[in-house]
C-alpha positions as CSV (number, residue, x, y, z in Angstrom):
1,X,0.2,-0.1,-0.2
2,X,0.5,3.4,-0.3
3,X,0.1,6.3,1.1
4,X,-0.4,10.0,-0.3
5,X,-0.9,13.8,0.6
6,X,-0.9,16.1,-2.1
7,X,0.4,20.1,-1.4
8,X,1.0,23.5,-2.6
9,X,-2.5,24.2,-4.3
10,X,-3.4,27.9,-4.3
11,X,-4.4,30.4,-6.2
12,X,-2.9,32.4,-8.7
13,X,-3.2,34.9,-11.6
14,X,-3.7,33.9,-15.7
15,X,-0.4,33.5,-16.6
16,X,0.5,33.1,-13.4
17,X,2.6,29.4,-12.2
18,X,2.7,26.9,-9.5
19,X,4.5,23.6,-8.0
20,X,1.9,20.7,-7.0
21,X,3.6,18.2,-4.5
22,X,2.6,14.2,-3.6
23,X,3.9,13.1,-1.1
24,X,3.9,9.1,-0.8
25,X,4.2,6.5,2.0
26,X,4.3,3.1,2.4
27,X,5.4,0.5,0.3
28,X,7.7,0.6,-2.6
29,X,6.3,4.2,-3.9
30,X,8.9,3.1,-6.9
31,X,7.4,0.7,-8.1
32,X,4.5,2.5,-8.7
33,X,3.1,5.0,-11.9
34,X,2.4,8.4,-10.8
35,X,-0.5,9.7,-12.2
36,X,-2.7,13.6,-11.7
37,X,-5.8,14.4,-12.8
38,X,-7.9,17.0,-11.7
39,X,-11.7,17.2,-11.4
40,X,-14.4,20.4,-11.1
41,X,-17.6,19.8,-9.7
42,X,-19.4,20.1,-13.3
43,X,-16.7,17.6,-15.6
44,X,-15.3,14.1,-14.8
45,X,-11.9,13.2,-13.2
46,X,-9.2,14.4,-16.1
47,X,-6.4,12.5,-16.1
48,X,-3.2,15.3,-17.0
49,X,0.1,13.8,-16.3
50,X,2.0,10.6,-16.1
51,X,5.6,9.2,-15.2
52,X,6.2,5.7,-15.0
53,X,8.0,3.9,-12.3
54,X,11.7,5.4,-12.5
55,X,10.5,8.4,-14.1
56,X,11.5,7.9,-17.5
57,X,8.7,7.9,-19.6
58,X,6.5,11.5,-19.1
59,X,2.8,11.5,-20.1
60,X,0.4,14.4,-21.0
61,X,-3.4,15.7,-21.9
62,X,-3.0,17.5,-24.7
63,X,-4.9,20.2,-22.8
64,X,-1.3,20.4,-20.5
65,X,1.6,19.7,-22.9
66,X,3.8,22.6,-23.5
67,X,2.7,24.2,-19.6
68,X,2.5,21.2,-17.3
69,X,5.7,19.1,-16.3
70,X,5.4,15.7,-14.6
71,X,8.0,14.7,-12.6
72,X,9.3,12.2,-9.9
73,X,12.2,12.5,-7.3
74,X,12.1,8.4,-5.7
75,X,14.4,8.8,-3.4
76,X,12.4,11.4,-1.2
77,X,9.0,9.8,-2.5
78,X,8.2,13.0,-4.2
79,X,5.5,13.4,-7.2
80,X,5.9,17.1,-8.6
81,X,4.1,19.2,-10.5
82,X,5.1,22.2,-12.2
83,X,2.4,24.5,-13.6
84,X,3.7,27.6,-16.3
85,X,1.3,29.7,-17.9
86,X,-1.5,28.9,-16.0
87,X,-5.3,29.4,-17.6
88,X,-8.4,29.6,-16.0
89,X,-10.1,26.5,-17.3
90,X,-6.8,24.3,-15.3
91,X,-9.6,25.5,-12.2
92,X,-9.8,22.1,-9.9
93,X,-9.1,20.5,-7.8
94,X,-6.2,17.8,-8.0
95,X,-5.0,14.3,-7.3
96,X,-2.1,12.5,-7.0
97,X,-3.3,8.8,-8.3
98,X,-0.5,5.5,-7.7
99,X,-1.0,2.9,-10.3
100,X,0.5,-1.0,-11.1
101,X,2.7,-0.2,-13.7
102,X,1.2,-3.2,-16.1
103,X,-2.3,-1.7,-15.5
104,X,-1.4,1.5,-17.3
105,X,1.0,1.1,-19.9
106,X,-0.8,1.0,-23.4
107,X,-2.0,3.4,-25.4
108,X,-4.1,6.4,-22.8
109,X,-4.7,4.1,-20.3
110,X,-2.8,6.2,-18.1
111,X,-5.7,8.7,-18.3
112,X,-8.3,5.7,-16.8
113,X,-9.2,7.2,-13.2
114,X,-10.4,3.3,-12.2
115,X,-7.0,1.6,-13.3
116,X,-5.9,3.8,-10.1
117,X,-5.8,1.4,-6.7
118,X,-4.5,5.3,-4.9
119,X,-5.5,8.2,-4.2
120,X,-4.5,11.4,-2.9
121,X,-7.0,14.2,-1.0
122,X,-6.6,16.9,-3.6
123,X,-5.7,20.2,-3.2
124,X,-7.2,23.1,-4.5
125,X,-5.9,25.1,-8.5
126,X,-8.3,28.1,-8.4
127,X,-6.6,30.4,-11.5
128,X,-8.8,33.9,-11.6
129,X,-7.3,37.5,-11.9
């Protein structure tokens, strides 16, 4: 099992930046594929970025590619999401999640929330002028 706690959310103006962190505790964090998801009251949970267990492969939704960067430091059991050039439509609760790699390592499977077995509690990001 792995326990996940997000931090770093907040309010920012359009064009600004935020860095989210997700700290893991428990067993074998470095064996999990990690994803970042976001959700608003109007939409289903959306996968925005994913990273392989070793960090060598990263994946992004089209809506954030070129603006967001996912990374991980397995020595610190921490996942990051650097968000730049933020837009009002990025406003959402952001969640990190952990998945067994074989469940997500094909096509766009990493974007499917139901393939992840462990979730953090979420951190709110608000982009507004």
